[in-house]
RODO-2510 file (C-alpha; in nm, 4 decimals, decimal comma):
residues 464
     n   res          X          Y          Z
     1     m     0,9950     3,3678     4,5107
     2     s     0,7472     3,5794     4,6984
     3     e     0,4319     3,5187     4,8917
     4     n     0,0832     3,6149     4,7855
     5     n     0,0200     3,8111     5,1052
     6     v    -0,2671     4,0504     5,1460
     7     g    -0,2653     4,3902     5,3085
     8     s    -0,5251     4,5566     5,5266
     9     f    -0,8947     4,4889     5,4688
    10     i    -1,1265     4,7535     5,6111
    11     v    -1,5063     4,7559     5,5911
    12     i    -1,6875     5,0719     5,6933
    13     s    -2,0650     5,0553     5,6785
    14     k    -2,3812     5,0941     5,8835
    15     k    -2,4660     4,7293     5,8345
    16     y    -2,2336     4,4462     5,7277
    17     t    -2,3530     4,0861     5,6834
    18     e    -2,1667     3,7661     5,5939
    19     n    -2,3619     3,4552     5,4986
    20     g    -2,2067     3,1184     5,4271
    21     e    -2,2147     2,7526     5,5156
    22     n    -1,8615     2,7666     5,6539
    23     i    -1,6907     3,0988     5,7318
    24     r    -1,3370     3,0847     5,8685
    25     w    -1,1109     3,3672     5,9862
    26     n    -0,7384     3,2951     6,0170
    27     s    -0,4973     3,5460     6,1638
    28     a    -0,1259     3,5229     6,2423
    29     g    -0,1616     3,8082     6,4907
    30     e    -0,4220     3,9500     6,7213
    31     t    -0,7843     3,9518     6,6057
    32     s    -1,0038     4,2221     6,7615
    33     l    -1,3809     4,2634     6,7537
    34     q    -1,4984     4,6065     6,8645
    35     s    -1,8509     4,7364     6,8927
    36     g    -2,0030     5,0585     7,0167
    37     k    -2,2942     4,8614     7,1610
    38     r    -2,2799     4,4821     7,1637
    39     v    -2,1000     4,1849     7,0060
    40     r    -2,3454     3,8962     6,9573
    41     m    -2,2631     3,5400     6,8482
    42     a    -2,5275     3,2716     6,8035
    43     g    -2,4823     2,9058     6,7186
    44     k    -2,8219     2,7506     6,6544
    45     q    -2,7245     2,3831     6,6737
    46     e    -2,4099     2,3478     6,8807
    47     g    -2,3787     2,6876     7,0359
    48     v    -2,0614     2,8948     7,0384
    49     t    -1,7348     2,7283     7,1390
    50     f    -1,3939     2,8771     7,2032
    51     h    -1,0676     2,6839     7,1614
    52     k    -0,7177     2,7844     7,2538
    53     n    -0,4985     2,7558     6,9454
    54     d    -0,2411     2,5322     7,1089
    55     p     0,0666     2,4685     6,8915
    56     v     0,1518     2,1195     6,7771
    57     n     0,3729     1,9559     7,0381
    58     l     0,7018     1,9162     6,8526
    59     n     0,8997     1,7377     7,1200
    60     t     1,1078     1,4291     7,0617
    61     a     0,8270     1,1950     7,1539
    62     t     0,5805     1,3330     6,8993
    63     p     0,7746     1,4524     6,5927
    64     v     0,4952     1,5615     6,3563
    65     k     0,6211     1,5702     6,0008
    66     v     0,4912     1,6684     5,6615
    67     l     0,5027     1,3617     5,4367
    68     k     0,3815     1,4914     5,1010
    69     v     0,3756     1,8215     4,9115
    70     t     0,1977     1,8683     4,5793
    71     g     0,1861     2,1465     4,3225
    72     p     0,1677     2,2167     3,9482
    73     n     0,4035     2,0411     3,7065
    74     s     0,5061     2,3778     3,5647
    75     v     0,4814     2,7401     3,6716
    76     v     0,4949     3,0576     3,4643
    77     n     0,7391     3,3116     3,6015
    78     q     0,5708     3,6037     3,7818
    79     n     0,2459     3,4058     3,8187
    80     t     0,0884     3,2944     4,1474
    81     y     0,0265     2,9273     4,2251
    82     e    -0,1011     2,7187     4,5158
    83     f     0,1003     2,4372     4,6699
    84     e    -0,0457     2,1856     4,9159
    85     a     0,0824     1,9837     5,2105
    86     t    -0,1458     1,6808     5,1870
    87     a    -0,0083     1,4101     5,4180
    88     f     0,1363     1,4134     5,7713
    89     s     0,2918     1,1643     6,0111
    90     e    -0,0131     1,1983     6,2371
    91     q    -0,3542     1,3609     6,2167
    92     v    -0,3335     1,7361     6,2683
    93     p    -0,6412     1,9609     6,3097
    94     d    -0,6898     2,2403     6,0582
    95     n    -0,6248     2,5182     6,3087
    96     q    -0,2812     2,3703     6,3845
    97     l    -0,2037     2,3164     6,0159
    98     m    -0,1766     2,6941     6,0017
    99     l     0,1612     2,6388     6,1701
   100     v     0,3041     2,4555     5,8685
   101     r     0,6046     2,6484     5,7396
   102     w     0,7185     2,6733     5,3789
   103     a     1,0433     2,7194     5,1882
   104     y     1,1705     2,7092     4,8308
   105     s     1,4826     2,6293     4,6308
   106     f     1,5878     2,7040     4,2733
   107     d     1,9025     2,4888     4,2824
   108     g     1,7693     2,1438     4,3628
   109     g     1,7876     2,1854     4,7390
   110     k     2,1433     2,3136     4,7745
   111     t     2,0038     2,6438     4,9004
   112     i     1,6635     2,6344     5,0715
   113     e     1,5103     2,9728     5,1526
   114     p     1,2184     2,9923     5,3994
   115     f     0,9178     3,2107     5,3297
   116     k     0,8598     3,4826     5,5868
   117     t     0,5125     3,3577     5,6744
   118     g     0,3505     3,0180     5,6898
   119     t     0,0395     2,8505     5,5568
   120     t    -0,2052     3,0630     5,3591
   121     h    -0,5045     2,8580     5,4762
   122     a    -0,5920     2,5079     5,5936
   123     e    -0,9015     2,3031     5,5192
   124     k    -1,0031     1,9378     5,5591
   125     g    -0,6590     1,8233     5,6634
   126     i    -0,4645     2,0054     5,3896
   127     a    -0,2375     2,3084     5,4322
   128     y    -0,2248     2,5478     5,1391
   129     k     0,0368     2,8036     5,0399
   130     q     0,0091     3,0607     4,7611
   131     v     0,3410     3,1758     4,6165
   132     t     0,4410     3,4013     4,3288
   133     v     0,7271     3,2604     4,1227
   134     q     1,0189     3,4952     4,0682
   135     g     1,2892     3,3156     3,8735
   136     n     1,5822     3,4867     3,7055
   137     k     1,5537     3,3249     3,3574
   138     v     1,8452     3,0964     3,4442
   139     d     1,6606     2,8776     3,6936
   140     k     1,5025     2,5768     3,5246
   141     e     1,2849     2,4524     3,8106
   142     v     1,1647     2,5441     4,1577
   143     s     1,1078     2,3138     4,4562
   144     v     0,8623     2,4047     4,7346
   145     y     0,8951     2,2479     5,0816
   146     a     0,6440     2,2241     5,3680
   147     y     0,7532     2,1415     5,7243
   148     f     0,7010     2,2061     6,0952
   149     r     1,0559     2,2300     6,2261
   150     k     1,2978     2,2044     5,9355
   151     p     1,2675     2,1178     5,5648
   152     d     1,3117     1,7568     5,4596
   153     p     1,5035     1,7611     5,1268
   154     n     1,2914     1,4718     5,0041
   155     v     0,9507     1,6204     5,0887
   156     k     0,8878     1,8746     4,8177
   157     a     0,6947     1,9585     4,5027
   158     t     0,9111     2,0449     4,2026
   159     s     0,7832     2,2474     3,9085
   160     k     0,9398     2,3440     3,5784
   161     v     0,9780     2,7224     3,5501
   162     i     0,8475     2,8664     3,2229
   163     y     0,9551     3,2127     3,1163
   164     l     0,7607     3,4371     2,8837
   165     p     0,7686     3,5271     2,6029
   166     l     0,7286     3,1882     2,4314
   167     i     0,7357     3,1435     2,0553
   168     v     0,4120     2,9754     1,9496
   169     d     0,4627     2,9564     1,5734
   170     a     0,7156     3,0815     1,3169
   171     y     0,6672     3,0637     0,9409
   172     r     0,9727     3,1383     0,7250
   173     v     1,2284     3,4132     0,7913
   174     p     1,2098     3,7714     0,6603
   175     g     1,4387     3,8390     0,3672
   176     l     1,5103     3,4726     0,2906
   177     n     1,3645     3,2364     0,0316
   178     e     1,1181     2,9514     0,0933
   179     d     1,3710     2,7064     0,2329
   180     g     1,5885     2,9647     0,4075
   181     s     1,8904     2,8828     0,1915
   182     d     1,9546     3,2313     0,0432
   183     i     1,8002     3,5679    -0,0325
   184     a     1,4327     3,5782    -0,1302
   185     n     1,3928     3,6484    -0,5024
   186     d     1,1775     3,9557    -0,4417
   187     m     1,4432     4,1008    -0,2056
   188     a     1,7175     4,0779    -0,4681
   189     y     1,8273     4,3858    -0,6663
   190     g     2,0972     4,4701    -0,9178
   191     n     2,1910     4,5775    -1,2706
   192     g     2,1198     4,2637    -1,4672
   193     q     2,4299     4,0792    -1,3475
   194     p     2,3426     3,7829    -1,1221
   195     r     2,5501     3,6533    -0,8337
   196     k     2,4576     3,3542    -0,6231
   197     p     2,4664     3,2613    -0,3444
   198     v     2,4175     3,6021    -0,1893
   199     y     2,4627     3,4886     0,1731
   200     s     2,7034     3,2347     0,3192
   201     a     2,5901     2,9337     0,5215
   202     g     2,7382     3,0826     0,8387
   203     e     2,5573     3,4137     0,7928
   204     l     2,2270     3,2355     0,7370
   205     a     2,2628     3,0081     1,0415
   206     s     2,3401     3,2992     1,2745
   207     y     2,0589     3,5128     1,1366
   208     k     1,7947     3,2406     1,1673
   209     t     1,8948     3,1682     1,5273
   210     n     1,8808     3,5366     1,6216
   211     y     1,5462     3,5840     1,4468
   212     l     1,3811     3,3384     1,6841
   213     d     1,5480     3,4730     1,9967
   214     p     1,6095     3,7603     2,0669
   215     g     1,4456     3,8692     1,7377
   216     f     1,5224     4,0743     1,4290
   217     d     1,7553     4,3650     1,5008
   218     i     1,8301     4,6164     1,2254
   219     g     2,1722     4,6938     1,3693
   220     r     2,2752     4,3284     1,3681
   221     d     2,0625     4,1886     1,0841
   222     g     2,0433     4,4889     0,8527
   223     k     2,2109     4,3124     0,5595
   224     f     1,9092     4,0802     0,5317
   225     a     1,6901     4,3891     0,4918
   226     n     1,9252     4,5362     0,2266
   227     a     2,0472     4,8078     0,4626
   228     g     2,4090     4,7667     0,3474
   229     n     2,5965     4,8438     0,0282
   230     g     2,6592     4,6309    -0,2787
   231     s     2,4534     4,4510    -0,5394
   232     k     2,2414     4,1415    -0,4783
   233     g     2,1322     4,0639    -0,8318
   234     i     1,9925     3,7221    -0,9195
   235     y     1,8459     3,7898    -1,2662
   236     s     2,0453     3,8550    -1,5808
   237     e     1,9523     4,1320    -1,8229
   238     k     1,8385     3,8659    -2,0689
   239     q     1,6045     3,7050    -1,8140
   240     t     1,4558     4,0427    -1,7298
   241     l     1,3941     4,1590    -2,0869
   242     e     1,2639     3,8254    -2,2079
   243     t     0,9469     3,8851    -2,0093
   244     g     0,8037     4,0600    -2,3152
   245     a     0,8131     4,3422    -2,5664
   246     l     0,6493     4,5820    -2,3228
   247     m     0,9300     4,5269    -2,0733
   248     r     1,1923     4,5895    -2,3413
   249     f     1,0091     4,9040    -2,4493
   250     s     0,9870     5,0393    -2,0922
   251     n     1,3540     4,9691    -2,0296
   252     a     1,4668     5,1335    -2,3525
   253     t     1,2532     5,4470    -2,3321
   254     s     1,2391     5,5314    -1,9599
   255     t     1,4691     5,7144    -1,7225
   256     n     1,4713     5,6352    -1,3524
   257     s     1,2610     5,9417    -1,2772
   258     s     1,0029     5,8536    -1,5429
   259     l     0,9838     5,4984    -1,4085
   260     f     0,9106     5,6325    -1,0604
   261     e     0,6463     5,8590    -1,2105
   262     q     0,4805     5,5567    -1,3740
   263     f     0,4997     5,3691    -1,0446
   264     r     0,3279     5,6519    -0,8519
   265     t     0,0612     5,6982    -1,1178
   266     m    -0,0321     5,3318    -1,0888
   267     v    -0,0634     5,3264    -0,7089
   268     n    -0,2979     5,6252    -0,7129
   269     l    -0,5504     5,3904    -0,8754
   270     m    -0,4899     5,1128    -0,6206
   271     a    -0,4970     5,2825    -0,2812
   272     r    -0,7477     5,5151    -0,1200
   273     g    -0,7387     5,7395     0,1859
   274     d    -0,4795     5,6652     0,4521
   275     l    -0,3257     5,3792     0,2561
   276     n    -0,2675     5,6072    -0,0416
   277     d    -0,0383     5,8098     0,1814
   278     n     0,1180     5,4863     0,3042
   279     i     0,2040     5,3498    -0,0413
   280     h     0,3584     5,6803    -0,1427
   281     s     0,5710     5,6671     0,1736
   282     m     0,6823     5,3183     0,0721
   283     i     0,7748     5,4338    -0,2791
   284     d     0,9616     5,7305    -0,1328
   285     k     1,1667     5,4898     0,0799
   286     f     1,2294     5,2729    -0,2254
   287     e     1,3484     5,5779    -0,4216
   288     r     1,5862     5,6768    -0,1427
   289     n     1,7474     5,3372    -0,2059
   290     e     1,8163     5,2765     0,1638
   291     g     1,6715     4,9299     0,2253
   292     g     1,5992     4,8476     0,5886
   293     t     1,2577     4,8009     0,7472
   294     y     0,9311     4,9896     0,7127
   295     e     0,6461     5,0256     0,9616
   296     n     0,3397     5,2460     0,9403
   297     a     0,0656     5,2799     1,2043
   298     k    -0,2129     5,3218     0,9474
   299     l    -0,0949     5,0190     0,7521
   300     t    -0,0818     4,8159     1,0745
   301     a    -0,4369     4,9208     1,1658
   302     a    -0,5667     4,8257     0,8204
   303     v    -0,3947     4,4870     0,8330
   304     q    -0,5184     4,4102     1,1841
   305     e    -0,8793     4,4936     1,0932
   306     n    -0,8795     4,2954     0,7693
   307     p    -1,0979     3,9793     0,7722
   308     s    -0,8011     3,7672     0,6642
   309     t    -0,6006     3,8762     0,9703
   310     v    -0,9009     3,8282     1,1974
   311     r    -0,9401     3,4705     1,0695
   312     f    -0,5703     3,4075     1,1204
   313     c    -0,5762     3,5335     1,4811
   314     t    -0,8843     3,3251     1,5601
   315     g    -0,7023     3,0182     1,4284
   316     i    -0,3893     3,0963     1,6289
   317     e    -0,5961     3,1401     1,9459
   318     d    -0,7675     2,8059     1,8838
   319     e    -0,4265     2,6435     1,8409
   320     m    -0,2977     2,7898     2,1681
   321     a    -0,6169     2,6845     2,3478
   322     d    -0,5692     2,3318     2,2151
   323     r    -0,2147     2,3163     2,3506
   324     i    -0,3282     2,4475     2,6899
   325     k    -0,6101     2,1916     2,7098
   326     k    -0,3804     1,9020     2,6177
   327     a    -0,1356     2,0077     2,8919
   328     g    -0,4087     2,0335     3,1562
   329     g    -0,3903     2,4110     3,1832
   330     e    -0,0119     2,4370     3,1795
   331     l     0,2227     2,5747     2,9137
   332     t     0,4529     2,2756     2,8850
   333     t     0,3572     2,2177     2,5194
   334     m     0,3011     2,5798     2,4182
   335     e     0,6439     2,6642     2,2782
   336     d     0,7319     2,5764     1,9187
   337     k     1,0694     2,7209     1,8191
   338     k     1,0940     2,5306     1,4930
   339     i     1,0746     2,7576     1,1890
   340     y     0,8594     2,6163     0,9119
   341     y     1,0213     2,6355     0,5689
   342     g     0,8798     2,5267     0,2376
   343     s     0,5902     2,5848     0,0039
   344     e     0,2635     2,7340     0,1164
   345     a     0,0763     2,4186     0,0134
   346     g     0,2807     2,2056     0,2505
   347     y     0,2533     2,4655     0,5229
   348     t    -0,1270     2,4803     0,5243
   349     r    -0,1568     2,1036     0,5707
   350     n    -0,0067     2,1395     0,9183
   351     h    -0,1249     2,4953     0,9875
   352     p    -0,4926     2,5115     0,8919
   353     y    -0,5220     2,8736     1,0025
   354     g    -0,2879     2,9728     0,7162
   355     h    -0,1519     3,3255     0,7211
   356     p    -0,2947     3,6694     0,6349
   357     s    -0,3092     3,7613     0,2676
   358     f    -0,4682     4,0515     0,0844
   359     p    -0,5133     3,9538    -0,2833
   360     y    -0,6846     4,1885    -0,5263
   361     g    -0,9967     3,9732    -0,5601
   362     r    -1,0921     3,9631    -0,1893
   363     d    -1,2337     4,2118     0,0628
   364     y    -1,1786     4,5097    -0,1745
   365     n    -0,8072     4,4899    -0,0937
   366     i    -0,6979     4,6276    -0,4298
   367     v    -0,8808     4,9580    -0,3881
   368     k    -0,8091     4,9813    -0,0158
   369     g    -0,4356     4,9674    -0,0815
   370     l    -0,3421     4,6441     0,0959
   371     t    -0,2783     4,4482    -0,2234
   372     i    -0,0172     4,6893    -0,3537
   373     a     0,1414     4,7419    -0,0085
   374     i     0,1646     4,3765     0,1006
   375     n    -0,0536     4,1402    -0,1077
   376     d     0,0591     3,8134     0,0526
   377     v     0,2403     3,8040     0,3887
   378     w     0,5747     3,6308     0,3372
   379     c     0,6410     3,5192     0,6940
   380     y     0,5240     3,5647     1,0502
   381     k     0,6116     3,4965     1,4128
   382     v     0,3581     3,4591     1,6962
   383     t     0,4785     3,4956     2,0559
   384     l     0,2898     3,4409     2,3826
   385     t     0,3803     3,7381     2,6029
   386     a     0,1547     3,7052     2,9095
   387     f    -0,0532     3,4330     3,0736
   388     k    -0,2634     3,4420     3,3895
   389     i    -0,4739     3,1516     3,5132
   390     t    -0,7409     3,1646     3,7833
   391     g    -0,8996     2,8302     3,8593
   392     n    -0,9799     2,6819     3,5190
   393     n    -1,0001     3,0164     3,3385
   394     y    -0,7112     3,2033     3,1831
   395     k    -0,6260     3,5231     3,0020
   396     a    -0,3446     3,5245     2,7453
   397     k    -0,1717     3,8016     2,5515
   398     y     0,0273     3,7415     2,2354
   399     e     0,2242     3,9384     1,9789
   400     v     0,1945     3,8936     1,6049
   401     q     0,4767     3,9982     1,3719
   402     l     0,3951     3,9889     1,0009
   403     w     0,6716     4,0441     0,7464
   404     d     0,6634     4,1078     0,3751
   405     h     0,9068     4,2216     0,1053
   406     f     0,8450     4,5427    -0,0853
   407     g     0,9784     4,4015    -0,4085
   408     l     0,8938     4,1913    -0,7140
   409     d     1,0388     3,8752    -0,8622
   410     l     1,0336     3,7187    -1,2078
   411     p     0,7190     3,5082    -1,1487
   412     d     0,5314     3,8323    -1,0738
   413     m     0,6186     3,9565    -1,4216
   414     q     0,5036     3,6319    -1,5761
   415     k     0,1545     3,7094    -1,4504
   416     f    -0,0697     3,9881    -1,5723
   417     y     0,1439     4,2395    -1,3811
   418     s     0,3739     4,2778    -1,6832
   419     y     0,0914     4,4532    -1,8677
   420     g     0,0907     4,7387    -1,6190
   421     a     0,3424     5,0150    -1,6807
   422     g     0,3701     5,0775    -1,3065
   423     f     0,4617     4,7154    -1,2309
   424     r     0,7145     4,7077    -1,5136
   425     a     0,8643     5,0277    -1,3756
   426     w     0,8909     4,8765    -1,0287
   427     f     1,0556     4,5592    -1,1605
   428     l     1,3054     4,7472    -1,3797
   429     l     1,3991     4,9883    -1,1021
   430     q     1,4734     4,6928    -0,8761
   431     h     1,6430     4,4438    -1,1059
   432     m     1,7968     4,6649    -1,3767
   433     r     1,8534     4,9994    -1,2027
   434     g     1,9659     4,8678    -0,8631
   435     y     1,7011     5,0135    -0,6291
   436     k     1,6720     4,8193    -0,3042
   437     p     1,3555     4,6482    -0,1845
   438     f     1,3023     4,6430     0,1925
   439     l     1,1218     4,4558     0,4678
   440     t     0,7698     4,5630     0,5623
   441     k     0,6856     4,4885     0,9250
   442     v     0,3423     4,4829     1,0864
   443     r     0,3342     4,4226     1,4612
   444     f     0,0389     4,4179     1,6987
   445     e    -0,0764     4,2559     2,0237
   446     k    -0,4002     4,0792     2,1065
   447     e    -0,5602     3,9163     2,4113
   448     f    -0,7952     3,6236     2,4450
   449     t    -0,9556     3,4270     2,7258
   450     g    -1,0271     3,0594     2,7621
   451     n    -1,0943     2,7639     2,9872
   452     i    -0,8477     2,4782     3,0275
   453     t    -1,1227     2,2286     2,9413
   454     e    -1,1854     2,3875     2,5997
   455     g    -0,9615     2,3303     2,3000
   456     a    -0,9989     2,4290     1,9354
   457     q    -1,3097     2,2240     1,8647
   458     e    -1,4956     2,3447     2,1725
   459     r    -1,4176     2,7048     2,0825
   460     k    -1,5358     2,6503     1,7250
   461     n    -1,8593     2,4955     1,8506
   462     k    -1,9262     2,8052     2,0625
   463     r    -1,8859     3,0302     1,7566
   464     k    -2,1457     2,8412     1,5529
***
């Protein structure tokens, strides 16, 4: 814990004026007024009075005590908050409330550490103290004490300590299928010889836990991005070739190199400018047969600017604002570490903001290159990374991770895709020639501001 102390304040000017109904200067040390000519004070109604700041008499006969301390129900680590001493065993004037001392404890009162200085300010019979919370990510709560002579273990304000980052929402897990029970169909690859399950229950449980906290790590979780060796086939040769005569023709007449040539010819018609370079980089990675993860700054910029992503972020911000409003400006209900699994239809009933998608029929995605690079985001994770509140207003920063699979599955071939030589080439290379799909990652940060009295509906009304 630290104190929100201020340093030196120096005003240098030819003329300096302060106007206010009630101006108060408090100093723990000497206060000096110096003038080259004259110091003038005028009190129109009651004149100018001077009072000696006598300390509270803390002898045995008059033991003044603090009876009540209040503060927030929760505090965000590294943020500054104000605690109040609001009740005393006898009436104490404001100037003497400046003598109230303060202390804190992270272990329920076993160890109580005093602050180096006392009250920040006093007004109308209340002593205030501003403190900056500095927990160590192990401490669950902090207690703040106010006192004149020594802390009373029972006179305190206790707040839950919240550490950032906090997971706000998580939809599915990269590399896994809809219910998280095995590999995603479009991440599978092989030579027409299926094997299921691909992952054991123990592997899946560990991976899903790590994905939430501390997050995906290629060194630890690489197998789920196809960074390792071995086959992960889920479709038989018969299933693959039964998709149509064109698929059988492509398989029978094409070498691996000619299939990659067909793949590249197709994407030249579906991506322009920077994203043309991006899709060729993705195909190059696919041809190297290395699996793993893929990130590209130009792809990230295009995704972030897309109207679908903008709508998604607006919805996420409304959701966070709603949680803040319901908790009275605190973050006690912000975290949601439950991963949603299941169909998209069921997901959107509880998550009206949906998730970013870039289908060919919307926002010119097909010619911009987003459809072929990502099309429909498979999963995401949103994390609150910073939060500062001043009065009723706050500023929040959050991170968005979007994940997709650079691969195809059988349902893709049952659509019109099977009529395109490039799509057939892609599917055959993956499921008959053993080339590995990989995880595509898009990560970016955003900030938004709000007021603790405004939730989702109030924010929507302002945008109308």
